VOZA-810264 format. One record per residue (C-alpha): x, y, z. Coordinates in steps of 0.5 Angstrom, whole numbers, plus 500, padded with zeros to 3 digits. Each point is the difference from the previous one (the first is absolute). Layout:
BEGIN
XYZ ...
This chain:
BEGIN
826580181 501498492 497494498 505493497 493501494 501507499 507499499 499496495 494504496 507506501 505496497 496497493 498507500 507503501 502495495 494500496 502509498 508497499 498496496 496505495 505505501 506496498 496497493 498507500 506505501 506495499 504493500 503497506 505496496 505504495 499502492 503495494 500503493 494499497 497494498 498497493 503497495 505505496 506499494 506499505 498496505 506498505 503498507 502505505 506497500 500502492 496506503 506501505 506498496 496506495 500505505 504505505 497499508 495506499 497498493 499494503 496502505 495505496 499496494 500494503 497502506 495505499 506505504 501508501 507504500 501505505 498506495 505505497 505494500 499497492 505505496 494498494 496506504 506504498 499499492 498505496 504497493 495498494 500492501 496494502 497497506 501492500 499494504 507499505 496492499 500500494 502506496 492501497 501508499 494503504 500508502 502505494 504505502 495505497 494498506 506500506 499506504 502503508 495498504 504503505 499492505 506498499 499494495 499500492 494502497 496499493 494503498 499494496 504493498 501497493 494498496 499491503 506502504 498499508 493496504 497503506 496496506 498504506 504500505 497499508 506500503 501506505 494501502 497502494 498500493 505502494 502497494 506496499 505500493 504495498 503497494 494496495 508497497 503497507 495503505 505505504 497504505 502506497 495505506 492502499 496505496 496506505 494506496 505506502 506499493 499507495 496501493 500497496 499492504 498503508 505494501 506500505 502493499 506500506 505495498 507498504 506502496 502493502 495496495 502504494 507501496 500507495 503499493 502506498 497502493 503495494 501496505 495496499 
């Protein structure tokens, strides 16, 4: 027979383990765009007016598009990929490569175009990449990319727009 004391200890232990696991591996609340001071700061309503629903979900709520759904995954022309939120040039077509993952991938961002932060969602620790000017979420950076950096910036295509060379 189980006593009240044993139940209380078990409940306390279970709650403690769950709390530690969530603080280490994940979060309860949905993510939001990077916090901090940015050159471009808009209200939620202004962002919703400026962006498509897909862009808003990714850039402002840190959502992820389904793989192979963005036309930019297949973009092969020379040019520049810009933040869909504020039009900052962030990735050159010269650094784009086909990672086979279903998302546009780059081995390097433009100088002073992106910032990173630790992302502890999905029971792992990853490096999130976002726009340094508006804080919009782009995707994540992994250590399995090609030379010369060995990095793979795995980016949501809906977070970007593309301007062919000569149209910047």
